[in-house]
N, C-alpha and C positions, 0 to 999 in steps of 0.2 A: 504493500500500500504506500501511497504518498500522503503524508500529513502536512498540511500547510497552515501555518499560524500567521495571520495578516494583521494589519492595523497601522494607523498613522503614528508618527513619532510620539514618544512619551507614554504609550499605552502599556509598555512592559514586556515587549517582545525579546529584547536582548537579555534581560534578567531571567525571563522564562527559559530561554535557550540554555543558559548555564545549568539550570536545575534539570531540564529534560535530558541533557547529556548524561546525567547521573542516574535519574530515575528510570529511563528507558534506554539502556545501553544496547538493546537488541535493534533499535532503530538508528540508522545512520543520519545524524543531524547536521544541517548546514545553516549558516547565516547567509541570507540572500545577498548581502553586500560583500561576501568573501571574494567575489570575482574582482573587486576593486570598483569604486565609483568615480568615474571621470568627472571633471568640472563641468563638462557639457552634458551630463546625464539628463535625459528628458523622457517623455512618454515612450518613444520608440526604443530607447535604451532599456527601459524597464521591461517592455514587452519582449524584446530579443533576449534579455537576461532570463526572463521567465521560461522561455523556450529552452534556453541553455540548461536550466535546472531540471526541466522535465526530461531532457535527454540523459542527464546524470541519473535521475531516478530510474530510467529505463535500464541503465547499466546495472544498477543495484538490483532491479527486479529480475534481470537475467541470472543473478546469483542468489535469487530467493531472499533478498534483503529488503526490508521496509526502509523508507527514507522520510525524514522530516525536514521541513524548510521553514525558517522563521524570518520574516522581514517584509519587504516592500511589494510582494506579489499582490495582485488584484484578482478576485475570483473570476470575473468575466473574462479577463485577459488569459487567465490560466486555462479555462475551458476552451478558449478560442485558439490556443497554441496548436500548431499542426501535429505535434507528436503526442498530445494528451490522450487521444483515443486509444493509444497503445498501453496506457497505464491500467493495470488490472483493477485497482480500486483507489478512490480518491476521497479525502475528507478535508474540509476547510473550516477554520474558525477565525473569528475576528476578536481581537483584544481592543477594547474601547475604554474611554474614560471621559470625565467631565472636562470642560475647557479650562477651568481654573486649575484643576489638578494637573492637567497636561502641561500647562505653562510653568507651573511651579516645579514639576519634575524636570523639565528641560532646562530651566534656570539652575536647578540644583546640579545638573550635569555640566554646567558651564557651556551650554550650547551657544554659539555666536548669535547675536541679535538677528542676523539675517535669516537664521533658521527658525525663528520664533515670530510668526506673522499671522495675520488674519487669513491669508491664503492657506496656510497650513491647517488652521481650524476649519476652514471651508472644506478642505480635502478630507478631514476626519468626518465631517458631517455627511459628505457625499458617500463615503464608504459605509457609514451607518445605514443610509437608505439603500445602498446597493446590496447590502447583506440581506435585506428583506425583500426587495422588489427588483427583479431583473430588468424591468422596463424603465426604471428610474434613470433619466438623463444619460442614456447610453452614449450620447455625443461626447461626454466627458472623456471617455476612453477610445472612442471610435474615430473622431475627427483627427486627421493627420496621423493616423495610426500606422503601425508596421503593416505593409500590404499583404504579408503572408498569413496574417491571422484569419481564422475562419469563424466569423461571427455567427454564421448560420448554425453552428453547433448548439446555440442556446438563445439567440436574440428574439425568438418568437415565444419564449416561455413567459409565464405570468406568475405573479405573487401566489404562493401556495404550492407551486410545483414541487413535488418531493425531491426532485433532483437538485433544486436550489436550496440545499440544506446547509446553511452556514451557521454554526453555533456561535453565539456572541457572549462574551464575558465582559461585564462592566467592572473594570479593575479599580474604579474610583474608591470604594470603601475597603478594598482588599489589601492584606499584607502580601509581601513577596511569597511567603510560604503558602498562603491561601491561593494565590494565582497559580503557583506551581502545582499544587494539589489538584485544582480544577482542571488544568491542562493534562495532568497525568491521568486523571480519571477519564477525561475525554478521549485520549489516545487509546486507553484500554477498552472503553466502550465501543469506539469505532472499529477497533480490531475484532472485537467479539461480533459486532454486527456484520462485518465482512465475512467472517468465518461461517456465520449462520445464513449467509446469502441475502442479507437485508440491506446491504449498501446500495443506495440508489444510483451511484456513479460507477457501476460495473457493467460488464456486458456492452452492448451497442446502445448506450444511453443517448447518444447524439442523434440517433435515427428515430427514437420513439416520438 
């Protein structure tokens, strides 16, 4: 399986990754930004990088290994990647938090002021809606997108479609240990669902 932990800056992804490496050593975990983030990184860079990680997941799949990815992936872009239909099972979750907490966390990490902006908060709000409604403002990721992406995999889906199953954790009131436990439980539950044949993103899901 491929487990993908998403979310805007400050939601707790990096901290969660440190814990998941210990709690689920049977899963090969990666940081989305491990490839290196160029100063010119944009939407197309993110989409191409997502496809890169999907291909890495396929390499692990060929060795019967599960893979986890924490970072800047976006669910709609992930499903649109050309290689994603080859993934045997896929599960995604969104880490989210309140705006004030997000800003405080980023300031506590000494993030440069240019990385703390209203645009960043808007991006977090869009992801919050995207996690619930696949029809919400698709233009945000589709305009000037990487041309190889296959939006037809999901762009006709509507809210409530079981395949659009993004678990969301609001980390605003949670401690680091609580976030780590919630994600650990999520990984375990998704693995069990896959083994039982209940995972909605297995088989030829893009054709249904």
